[in-house]
Each structure stands twice: as C-alpha cells, then as structure tokens.
Backbone bond lengths (Angstrom), bond angles and torsions (degrees), N, CA, C in turn:
res aa  C-N    CA-C-N  psi(-1)  N-CA   C-N-CA  omega(-1)  CA-C   N-CA-C  phi
1 M - - - 1.449 - - 1.561 110.68 -
2 D 1.356 116.48 1.53 1.459 117.31 -177.03 1.535 112.98 -60.88
3 R 1.273 117.26 -27.36 1.491 121.57 -178.77 1.525 112.64 -99.30
4 L 1.351 116.61 20.89 1.448 121.98 -178.04 1.502 111.41 -55.07
5 W 1.316 118.43 -42.26 1.453 122.35 -172.19 1.513 113.58 -83.57
6 T 1.318 117.10 -9.81 1.483 119.64 -178.14 1.528 113.57 -112.23
7 E 1.290 117.07 -12.71 1.478 118.33 -177.86 1.592 109.71 -94.18
8 S 1.341 113.10 -158.48 1.539 115.43 -171.67 1.495 109.92 -71.21
9 A 1.355 111.91 164.37 1.483 119.12 178.62 1.466 111.40 -68.52
10 E 1.268 120.72 -20.75 1.473 123.80 -178.14 1.544 108.78 -58.48
11 G 1.346 117.18 -45.82 1.484 121.79 -177.39 1.539 109.55 -61.41
12 R 1.337 115.94 -44.40 1.464 121.06 -174.90 1.591 107.66 -69.84
13 R 1.343 114.78 -35.64 1.478 118.34 178.21 1.525 109.73 -65.14
14 Q 1.312 116.86 -42.85 1.478 119.93 178.74 1.511 111.94 -65.42
15 F 1.362 116.05 -37.04 1.461 121.93 175.02 1.515 108.86 -58.51
16 L 1.327 116.32 -51.16 1.475 119.75 -179.33 1.532 111.29 -61.22
17 D 1.307 116.38 -37.19 1.467 120.37 -178.82 1.542 111.32 -68.63
18 R 1.324 116.35 -36.37 1.503 118.96 175.30 1.502 111.51 -64.98
19 I 1.356 115.22 -39.90 1.493 115.95 177.07 1.521 111.44 -67.87
20 S 1.333 114.71 -39.57 1.469 119.34 179.32 1.561 109.86 -60.68
21 L 1.330 115.68 -40.48 1.479 120.23 -179.74 1.533 111.25 -64.61
22 S 1.339 116.88 -32.00 1.421 119.11 179.97 1.545 112.79 -64.67
23 F 1.349 115.69 -25.06 1.451 121.07 179.30 1.504 111.99 -97.93
24 A 1.357 117.59 -30.26 1.504 124.66 -171.76 1.510 108.64 -130.29
25 P 1.346 120.90 95.38 1.439 122.17 -179.79 1.553 114.89 -57.97
26 D 1.377 115.30 -23.40 1.464 118.95 178.94 1.540 112.03 -77.11
27 H 1.281 117.88 -3.94 1.445 119.06 -175.39 1.511 113.03 -64.62
28 A 1.348 117.13 -39.61 1.464 121.41 179.31 1.511 110.78 -62.26
29 V 1.314 118.42 -40.50 1.452 122.13 179.82 1.529 110.41 -61.19
30 A 1.313 114.76 -43.59 1.472 119.75 -178.32 1.544 110.35 -67.29
31 V 1.345 117.37 -39.81 1.455 120.05 179.51 1.537 110.29 -65.48
32 L 1.352 115.42 -43.11 1.464 119.06 178.74 1.546 112.37 -61.68
33 S 1.306 114.22 -43.27 1.492 121.35 179.08 1.502 110.52 -61.44
34 Y 1.333 115.97 -46.68 1.490 120.05 178.79 1.522 112.03 -62.59
35 D 1.354 116.97 -45.58 1.428 121.27 -175.65 1.578 110.65 -65.69
36 K 1.302 116.46 -38.84 1.481 118.80 179.68 1.508 110.57 -67.42
37 A 1.387 117.69 -43.96 1.476 117.04 177.05 1.497 111.58 -65.37
38 M 1.291 119.39 -36.88 1.474 121.35 178.05 1.484 112.00 -63.68
39 R 1.355 117.80 -41.52 1.472 119.00 -179.89 1.495 109.97 -64.58
40 D 1.327 117.35 -41.20 1.464 120.14 177.90 1.504 111.60 -63.19
41 R 1.320 117.82 -39.93 1.459 119.96 176.92 1.488 112.82 -67.99
42 N 1.335 115.82 -40.41 1.485 119.32 176.73 1.513 112.32 -59.14
43 R 1.320 113.65 -36.83 1.555 119.27 178.72 1.526 108.15 -63.01
44 L 1.316 117.26 -41.59 1.470 119.83 178.16 1.517 111.14 -62.60
45 L 1.364 114.24 -42.73 1.453 118.54 179.47 1.482 112.50 -62.59
46 R 1.327 116.76 -43.31 1.494 118.17 -177.20 1.534 111.07 -68.57
47 D 1.386 114.35 -28.66 1.496 118.61 179.64 1.458 112.29 -85.19
48 Q 1.432 116.72 3.05 1.459 122.18 176.80 1.528 112.17 60.83
49 I 1.358 115.29 35.40 1.467 119.44 174.06 1.479 109.93 -77.25
50 A 1.388 115.85 126.55 1.464 120.38 -174.84 1.557 111.78 -103.46
51 D 1.307 118.07 -12.90 1.442 120.46 -173.97 1.538 109.94 -66.08
52 A 1.370 117.26 119.71 1.508 120.52 -174.54 1.484 111.40 -67.29
53 H 1.346 119.13 -24.72 1.443 120.49 -178.51 1.567 111.95 -62.26
54 W 1.281 116.13 -30.49 1.439 120.87 -177.55 1.551 108.48 -71.26
55 Y 1.296 116.99 -30.12 1.477 120.59 -173.97 1.484 113.72 -86.66
56 R 1.349 120.38 -36.10 1.400 122.96 -166.54 1.568 113.69 -56.86
57 A 1.338 113.35 -48.33 1.493 115.95 -179.96 1.534 111.77 -63.85
58 L 1.303 118.60 -36.15 1.455 119.49 -178.40 1.523 110.95 -73.07
59 E 1.322 114.60 -38.15 1.508 118.46 178.28 1.521 110.96 -68.75
60 A 1.349 117.35 -34.37 1.456 118.10 176.78 1.541 110.83 -67.22
61 Q 1.337 115.60 -37.91 1.455 119.44 176.80 1.517 113.14 -65.68
62 M 1.303 114.35 -41.10 1.487 118.75 175.64 1.483 111.22 -60.76
63 A 1.356 116.35 -44.79 1.515 121.21 -176.16 1.495 108.35 -63.17
64 Q 1.368 116.26 -43.73 1.467 119.59 -176.40 1.519 111.97 -63.87
65 A 1.360 115.28 -44.27 1.448 119.36 178.90 1.557 110.52 -67.92
66 A 1.332 115.85 -34.44 1.426 120.06 -177.71 1.543 111.45 -63.17
67 L 1.295 115.27 -36.11 1.454 118.87 177.56 1.556 113.99 -61.06
68 V 1.336 113.68 -40.68 1.464 120.14 179.23 1.577 109.86 -70.85
69 I 1.373 116.03 -42.12 1.442 119.42 -179.47 1.505 112.07 -63.45
70 T 1.342 115.34 -45.29 1.478 118.10 178.96 1.484 114.15 -64.00
71 A 1.346 115.32 -41.63 1.470 120.13 -179.69 1.530 110.23 -63.57
72 N 1.363 115.59 -42.46 1.525 118.35 179.26 1.480 110.86 -65.34
73 R 1.351 117.82 -40.85 1.433 119.96 -179.08 1.533 111.31 -65.64
74 Q 1.366 115.88 -40.70 1.478 117.17 179.84 1.542 111.62 -67.64
75 T 1.322 115.40 -36.57 1.431 119.44 173.79 1.515 113.99 -61.33
76 A 1.300 116.78 -40.21 1.472 122.37 172.81 1.493 113.34 -59.75
77 L 1.314 116.28 -43.41 1.479 120.91 179.80 1.488 109.21 -65.40
78 T 1.338 117.96 -41.69 1.442 123.46 -179.18 1.575 108.66 -63.75
79 R 1.311 116.39 -45.13 1.442 120.31 -178.97 1.548 112.18 -62.53
80 L 1.353 115.12 -40.67 1.457 120.59 178.54 1.523 109.27 -67.43
81 A 1.310 120.40 -39.42 1.446 119.95 179.62 1.542 110.38 -66.72
82 E 1.356 117.62 -39.12 1.454 120.86 178.43 1.534 109.30 -66.05
83 A 1.297 119.53 -39.46 1.450 122.96 178.63 1.524 114.54 -69.92
84 Q 1.294 116.32 -26.76 1.478 120.11 176.13 1.531 111.81 -81.96
85 D 1.345 116.95 -34.63 1.415 121.64 -175.33 1.525 111.76 -63.91
86 G 1.325 116.32 118.63 1.423 122.19 174.65 1.552 114.14 78.82
87 A 1.338 115.24 1.02 1.521 119.37 -178.00 1.556 107.71 -68.48
88 K 1.372 113.86 142.07 1.467 119.26 176.46 1.527 107.25 -84.40
89 T 1.305 118.72 95.35 1.436 122.59 -174.16 1.521 111.24 -145.55
90 A 1.315 115.76 151.72 1.475 122.14 178.20 1.517 108.66 -93.36
91 F 1.343 117.06 2.45 1.438 119.14 -178.78 1.535 112.66 -101.48
92 P 1.299 117.76 146.13 1.481 121.26 -170.85 1.544 110.99 -70.70
93 Q 1.295 114.72 146.97 1.416 121.36 174.57 1.525 111.56 -79.67
94 A 1.315 115.24 137.72 1.468 119.31 -179.66 1.532 109.03 -113.21
95 D 1.320 115.09 130.39 1.468 120.95 175.06 1.573 103.98 -90.96
96 L 1.353 111.95 122.04 1.504 118.08 -173.44 1.534 109.37 -110.34
97 A 1.304 115.32 150.90 1.465 120.87 173.74 1.503 108.14 -159.50
98 M 1.382 115.49 151.25 1.452 121.99 172.67 1.529 108.28 -92.68
99 I 1.339 115.81 131.82 1.453 119.64 179.93 1.502 109.66 -135.60
100 N 1.318 115.99 160.89 1.445 121.33 171.05 1.470 108.91 -89.34
101 P 1.382 121.18 140.14 1.418 121.59 -175.98 1.544 112.45 -61.10
102 D 1.316 117.66 -29.95 1.475 121.77 -179.97 1.518 111.99 -87.90
103 G 1.355 116.06 0.04 1.480 117.42 -179.13 1.491 114.16 79.97
104 A 1.325 119.72 1.70 1.459 121.86 -177.21 1.534 108.44 -75.66
105 P 1.334 118.64 149.76 1.453 119.55 174.76 1.495 114.07 -68.18
106 F 1.295 118.25 156.43 1.479 121.29 177.13 1.541 107.14 -73.61
107 P 1.343 118.48 137.91 1.444 120.28 178.67 1.509 112.12 -70.62
108 D 1.298 117.17 139.26 1.539 119.78 176.32 1.450 110.60 -69.06
109 D 1.343 118.41 -33.74 1.478 122.42 -177.54 1.523 106.35 -125.09
110 L 1.343 114.56 98.69 1.497 117.61 -174.36 1.538 108.95 -68.01
111 A 1.354 118.55 -36.78 1.477 118.72 -177.11 1.522 108.17 -61.90
112 L 1.324 119.04 -41.17 1.457 121.41 -179.40 1.524 109.56 -68.68
113 A 1.352 116.48 -39.24 1.453 121.01 -178.52 1.572 108.74 -64.67
114 L 1.300 116.91 -41.43 1.492 121.08 179.53 1.526 108.34 -64.87
115 A 1.399 118.00 -44.66 1.438 119.72 -177.50 1.511 111.54 -64.27
116 E 1.356 116.81 -39.04 1.422 119.34 179.06 1.505 114.24 -73.65
117 G 1.345 114.47 -21.43 1.456 116.57 -177.23 1.527 114.17 -103.29
118 R 1.365 117.98 21.96 1.461 120.18 -177.47 1.550 112.18 -63.66
119 K 1.280 114.17 -44.76 1.533 115.29 -179.36 1.489 112.36 -62.39
120 R 1.376 116.97 -42.60 1.431 119.16 177.62 1.504 112.04 -65.04
121 D 1.409 117.01 -40.26 1.447 121.69 178.37 1.528 111.02 -65.38
122 M 1.323 115.40 -35.89 1.434 118.67 -178.09 1.540 110.31 -68.55
123 A 1.309 117.86 -35.16 1.446 120.62 176.61 1.530 109.38 -68.03
124 A 1.315 118.56 -32.07 1.451 119.96 -177.12 1.558 110.94 -90.45
125 G 1.390 116.49 -18.54 1.430 119.86 -179.09 1.471 114.41 79.34
126 R 1.341 118.94 14.67 1.442 123.14 -178.77 1.499 110.40 -164.13
127 A 1.327 115.24 163.29 1.476 119.54 178.13 1.533 110.74 -76.33
128 L 1.338 115.19 128.69 1.414 121.69 -179.81 1.497 115.25 -101.51
129 S 1.312 116.54 6.38 1.486 122.10 178.01 1.539 107.96 -133.10
130 G 1.297 116.26 145.27 1.490 118.49 176.67 1.523 112.77 134.71
131 P 1.281 118.61 169.79 1.476 124.00 -178.26 1.535 112.60 -64.57
132 H 1.320 118.41 -15.77 1.448 122.50 179.46 1.557 110.49 -71.22
133 R 1.368 114.46 -11.50 1.464 119.52 -176.84 1.536 110.54 -101.60
134 V 1.324 117.81 -3.33 1.472 121.53 -172.20 1.536 109.28 -71.52
135 D 1.357 112.62 143.79 1.452 120.47 175.06 1.552 106.76 -119.61
136 L 1.357 114.01 150.93 1.456 120.67 177.86 1.499 108.58 -98.21
137 Q 1.357 116.50 115.69 1.467 119.92 179.26 1.532 107.96 -98.66
138 A 1.294 116.09 134.17 1.483 124.83 177.54 1.528 108.19 -123.31
139 I 1.294 114.58 133.16 1.459 123.17 176.53 1.558 109.71 -120.86
140 Y 1.304 116.51 125.99 1.493 120.14 170.52 1.509 108.25 -62.38
141 A 1.334 119.56 102.64 1.407 122.11 -166.23 1.536 113.79 -61.36
142 A 1.322 118.49 -42.52 1.462 122.23 -176.22 1.513 111.12 -66.27
143 K 1.296 118.85 -25.22 1.479 124.01 -176.04 1.529 112.83 -107.97
144 G 1.349 116.87 -17.33 1.403 121.18 -172.22 1.511 114.52 64.82
145 T 1.326 116.31 26.63 1.467 122.68 -177.07 1.521 113.27 -103.70
146 P 1.314 117.88 129.48 1.447 118.62 176.00 1.504 111.44 -58.30
147 A 1.339 117.32 146.12 1.482 120.60 -174.54 1.504 110.98 -61.00
148 D 1.336 118.73 -36.10 1.506 117.36 -177.81 1.539 112.22 -71.51
149 Q 1.309 118.30 -6.86 1.469 120.68 177.59 1.533 112.55 -104.96
150 C 1.355 114.79 -0.22 1.456 119.90 178.78 1.524 111.34 -81.75
151 S 1.333 119.05 165.05 1.435 122.73 175.87 1.518 111.26 -67.36
152 T 1.315 119.03 164.46 1.445 122.67 177.83 1.477 110.98 -55.08
153 G 1.350 116.95 -45.80 1.460 118.30 -178.67 1.508 112.10 -64.97
154 E 1.329 116.63 -38.63 1.464 119.88 179.40 1.540 112.06 -67.19
155 Q 1.342 114.49 -37.88 1.449 116.94 176.48 1.526 113.07 -61.77
156 K 1.369 113.89 -42.05 1.447 116.81 179.10 1.551 111.32 -67.02
157 A 1.323 115.71 -37.42 1.481 120.80 179.59 1.520 108.78 -63.26
158 L 1.311 116.31 -40.88 1.504 119.93 178.24 1.562 109.74 -61.64
159 L 1.296 114.72 -42.56 1.479 120.41 -176.33 1.545 107.73 -65.10
160 I 1.320 116.66 -47.50 1.446 121.37 -179.44 1.532 110.09 -60.77
161 S 1.348 113.77 -41.47 1.451 118.62 179.07 1.480 114.24 -55.82
162 L 1.390 116.23 -38.95 1.464 122.09 -178.80 1.533 110.23 -73.94
163 I 1.353 115.12 -35.50 1.488 118.34 178.83 1.532 108.82 -66.60
164 L 1.309 117.01 -41.01 1.441 120.98 -179.56 1.502 110.03 -67.79
165 A 1.341 117.44 -40.48 1.504 120.92 177.46 1.513 111.15 -63.94
166 N 1.314 115.63 -39.85 1.489 120.13 176.50 1.539 109.80 -60.56
167 A 1.315 116.97 -41.91 1.429 121.46 -178.28 1.556 110.20 -69.74
168 R 1.333 117.56 -42.17 1.490 119.39 176.85 1.526 111.64 -60.00
169 A 1.352 116.23 -44.63 1.449 120.07 179.25 1.467 113.61 -63.55
170 L 1.324 118.18 -38.91 1.453 121.27 178.84 1.506 110.29 -69.73
171 A 1.396 117.25 -37.62 1.463 119.52 178.15 1.474 110.38 -61.84
172 Q 1.340 118.58 -38.92 1.435 123.70 178.75 1.543 109.69 -62.63
173 S 1.325 117.40 -41.78 1.443 121.96 -176.39 1.581 111.96 -74.01
174 L 1.365 113.11 -43.22 1.449 118.62 -169.47 1.525 112.27 -94.26
175 G 1.343 117.52 -16.15 1.460 120.59 -174.88 1.457 115.05 85.83
176 S 1.324 119.31 -3.91 1.461 122.95 176.34 1.504 107.83 -152.72
177 A 1.324 117.79 147.91 1.440 123.16 -179.66 1.532 112.53 -71.00
178 P 1.328 116.47 147.68 1.459 120.90 177.48 1.508 111.62 -72.07
179 I 1.352 118.59 164.59 1.406 122.81 169.73 1.536 110.07 -75.40
180 L 1.309 119.27 131.53 1.470 124.12 -177.27 1.525 109.77 -107.87
181 L 1.306 117.16 127.45 1.501 121.77 172.33 1.517 108.33 -108.56
182 L 1.339 118.92 110.57 1.409 123.91 -169.78 1.546 109.04 -121.35
183 D 1.292 116.81 96.07 1.492 121.48 -177.12 1.514 111.84 -86.86
184 E 1.297 117.26 123.76 1.489 122.57 179.95 1.533 110.49 55.18
185 V 1.311 117.28 37.93 1.465 122.02 -172.59 1.536 110.35 -68.24
186 A 1.373 120.03 -27.23 1.435 121.09 -174.91 1.560 112.93 -83.85
187 A 1.335 117.50 -12.39 1.422 119.49 -177.87 1.542 109.72 -65.08
188 H 1.311 115.98 143.30 1.481 123.12 -179.58 1.505 114.21 68.67
189 L 1.352 118.16 7.29 1.461 120.74 178.03 1.519 107.72 -105.72
190 D 1.330 117.72 137.74 1.456 120.16 176.90 1.562 109.65 -77.93
191 A 1.261 116.68 171.97 1.506 119.35 -173.51 1.501 111.65 -59.09
192 D 1.311 116.47 -40.19 1.512 119.19 -177.65 1.555 109.80 -66.33
193 R 1.314 116.73 -40.98 1.454 117.88 -178.83 1.547 110.95 -70.18
194 R 1.330 115.49 -36.30 1.472 118.40 174.14 1.498 113.21 -57.54
195 A 1.329 113.98 -48.44 1.461 119.63 -179.68 1.528 109.02 -64.06
196 A 1.297 119.85 -39.32 1.471 120.01 178.80 1.519 111.83 -66.40
197 L 1.302 114.79 -36.88 1.500 118.00 179.36 1.523 109.00 -61.32
198 Y 1.311 116.99 -46.03 1.458 119.00 -177.03 1.537 111.72 -67.51
199 D 1.316 115.42 -36.22 1.475 120.45 176.72 1.561 110.00 -60.53
200 E 1.337 112.77 -42.28 1.483 116.72 -176.10 1.501 110.42 -71.25
201 L 1.310 117.80 -39.95 1.495 120.59 177.06 1.500 109.48 -60.02
202 C 1.320 118.30 -46.46 1.448 120.71 -179.06 1.552 110.65 -66.75
203 A 1.289 119.36 -40.74 1.442 122.70 177.73 1.549 110.35 -62.07
204 L 1.331 117.77 -37.82 1.399 124.36 178.60 1.550 112.05 -67.06
205 G 1.284 114.21 -25.25 1.498 119.20 -177.07 1.500 112.87 74.09
206 A 1.295 117.23 23.24 1.466 121.13 -177.35 1.520 110.25 -86.64
207 Q 1.286 114.30 147.85 1.499 120.28 169.90 1.521 106.93 -86.44
208 A 1.321 113.80 114.52 1.482 118.77 -173.22 1.530 108.52 -119.83
209 L 1.304 117.38 132.84 1.451 125.95 175.80 1.520 106.30 -109.01
210 M 1.354 115.57 110.72 1.458 120.71 -175.07 1.516 109.27 -116.06
211 T 1.320 118.25 140.85 1.459 121.55 177.22 1.521 108.86 -116.80
212 G 1.298 115.02 156.25 1.482 121.82 177.63 1.507 111.30 -168.71
213 T 1.280 118.27 159.34 1.483 121.37 -178.20 1.498 113.97 -96.84
214 E 1.399 117.59 -6.18 1.420 121.49 176.89 1.504 109.87 -132.21
215 A 1.333 116.67 127.99 1.456 119.86 -177.13 1.529 111.80 -65.28
216 G 1.338 118.06 -28.19 1.451 122.78 -179.00 1.518 112.69 -61.47
217 L 1.335 117.30 -24.60 1.455 120.11 -179.98 1.548 111.55 -61.69
218 F 1.295 115.80 -23.07 1.460 119.18 -176.40 1.497 113.89 -108.39
219 D 1.332 117.95 16.90 1.469 121.88 -176.70 1.558 110.13 -60.09
220 S 1.346 116.75 -40.80 1.430 117.48 -176.65 1.535 115.21 -71.98
221 L 1.366 114.55 -6.05 1.464 117.42 174.26 1.534 109.59 -76.98
222 G 1.289 115.39 -32.20 1.473 120.36 173.76 1.521 113.01 62.96
223 S 1.294 117.63 -138.89 1.450 124.01 -175.37 1.556 110.70 -78.29
224 R 1.318 117.24 -3.84 1.486 118.92 -179.93 1.492 113.07 -74.57
225 G 1.344 118.31 -8.79 1.429 121.73 -176.14 1.524 110.09 -131.44
226 Q 1.345 111.99 160.09 1.486 118.14 176.67 1.533 107.61 -109.21
227 T 1.299 117.18 134.47 1.464 123.22 -174.44 1.564 109.77 -100.84
228 V 1.298 113.96 133.81 1.483 120.54 177.88 1.539 105.37 -122.45
229 H 1.324 119.09 120.53 1.433 125.40 178.06 1.555 107.39 -99.68
230 V 1.288 115.52 129.80 1.538 122.18 176.39 1.505 105.87 -112.84
231 A 1.323 116.44 117.46 1.472 122.57 177.54 1.481 110.83 -129.38
232 E 1.324 114.58 158.00 1.492 119.27 179.82 1.543 107.83 -106.83
233 T 1.289 116.53 126.87 1.452 123.69 178.41 1.515 108.90 -132.35
234 D 1.322 116.81 123.26 1.463 123.58 -177.17 1.543 112.17 49.97
235 G 1.316 114.26 40.76 1.459 119.43 174.84 1.520 113.26 81.52
236 L 1.399 116.93 2.28 1.430 120.03 178.73 1.469 111.53 -115.60
237 S 1.353 117.76 145.53 1.499 121.83 177.41 1.493 108.18 -79.61
238 R 1.310 115.04 136.36 1.484 121.39 179.24 1.502 109.07 -125.27
239 I 1.332 117.99 132.01 1.439 123.72 -177.90 1.515 109.33 -110.80
240 V 1.329 114.61 126.15 1.446 123.12 175.54 1.510 111.38 -117.33
241 M 1.333 118.43 121.59 1.450 121.17 -179.93 1.496 110.17 -102.60
242 E 1.370 115.80 142.71 1.470 121.09 178.89 1.470 110.27 -118.63
C-alpha cells in the first residue's frame, strides 16, 4: 500500500471501501448490488440495446445502492476526521474528501443522470457516472500538500495515520481495539516515527502483528513485543519465538 497515493483511483476507492466496511457491515452488500447492476447495464450498452425498459430497473438498483455506498463512505470519512482531531500522535493529519476524477460534481439523482447519459455511456461502453468513479483525495493538512506530491516517508506516515485513526474510531465504537496486521510498517520511517508508532499501538491496546526484514527496526518496542524469527534451513522454514 506504499504507493496508494500515487497509483490509480481504484486502489484508493477500495481502501475507502474497506474502512467503510469496518464501520458499516452492510457496505459490502451495497457494493456488490451496485456492481452487479452496473455490469448488467454495461452489457446492454456494449450490445447497443436502446430499449429504455431494459435500463430503468438496473439504473434504479444502481441509484438505490449508490445512496448507501455514498452515505457509508461519508460516515467513514467523518469518523476518521473525528479520530484524527486532537489525537496525541506523531503522524500527520490528513484532510480527506471524495472527488470525481474529472472534477464534475456528484449528481443529486443518479438514476436520472444515468438515464440522461445513456447515449454517452453507450459510446464509451460503460457507465461514466456513479460511486464507482469516486477517488479518495488526501491532503497533508499541516502543509496543505496533496498526498501524491509528498515524499515517500510522508506518504507512508499519512497512510499509517489513517490506519491508526480507523483503529481509534473502532475502539471507541466497539469498546476494544481491532487486530492490526502491519506488513513492513517500519520501512521508510525514521527512528523517532518508529518509536512513536509503537508507543501509539501500545497505548491503543491493540494486538498488532508487524513484519520486517531487520530485527533492529523494532528495537524501540523493547519488551512490549514478542519477536518471531523466520529462517530457512535445508529448504524448510523455521520459526523461533523470543
């Protein structure tokens, strides 16, 4: 996920949807419903079907699911903002927003927008409006710099900040922190940021599984963590716990 801010919008949209799902279990159902209806509509578009009756039911289903998807995503962004606000953290705050890649405003009535855009969509062979087009914009708040223009270390710090904010918000809702799986989390972080990360994880009371290629990256964790070494001997992986 290190390149989350510099690669395609799809990865950021999936990231936002995973966070939304952590707060709203019905989010996955809405996304699946929307995607299925959109695929069926796209098939009609590619087959050059012009009969409006074929489209109306699918567009109504897309619009209904889109309302749930958008509401869940907005709730997730609000919860992340609240969890970042005033938090004692060494990681930068990110200002988040949902945007359309072409800068166009989101339609108030998606069903109507889809109906009016059928000819355009038919030429493209796909739907050009809807929550499947949303991108997640992140701004390094203290600098006012878009995440994709930040340094590699800053981009990773922003990502970790959002993961920690998600965990804090869930802990507040559930009464206990979630389990965190953090692969190569210490890479690109300086010694101070690494120490701050471990302090925050321990303060959160989360069970965190972290991987790394150098044991020294976790020195500042000290006795607060358990170390597992994985080594290969005679072609077999060997695990040693300390």
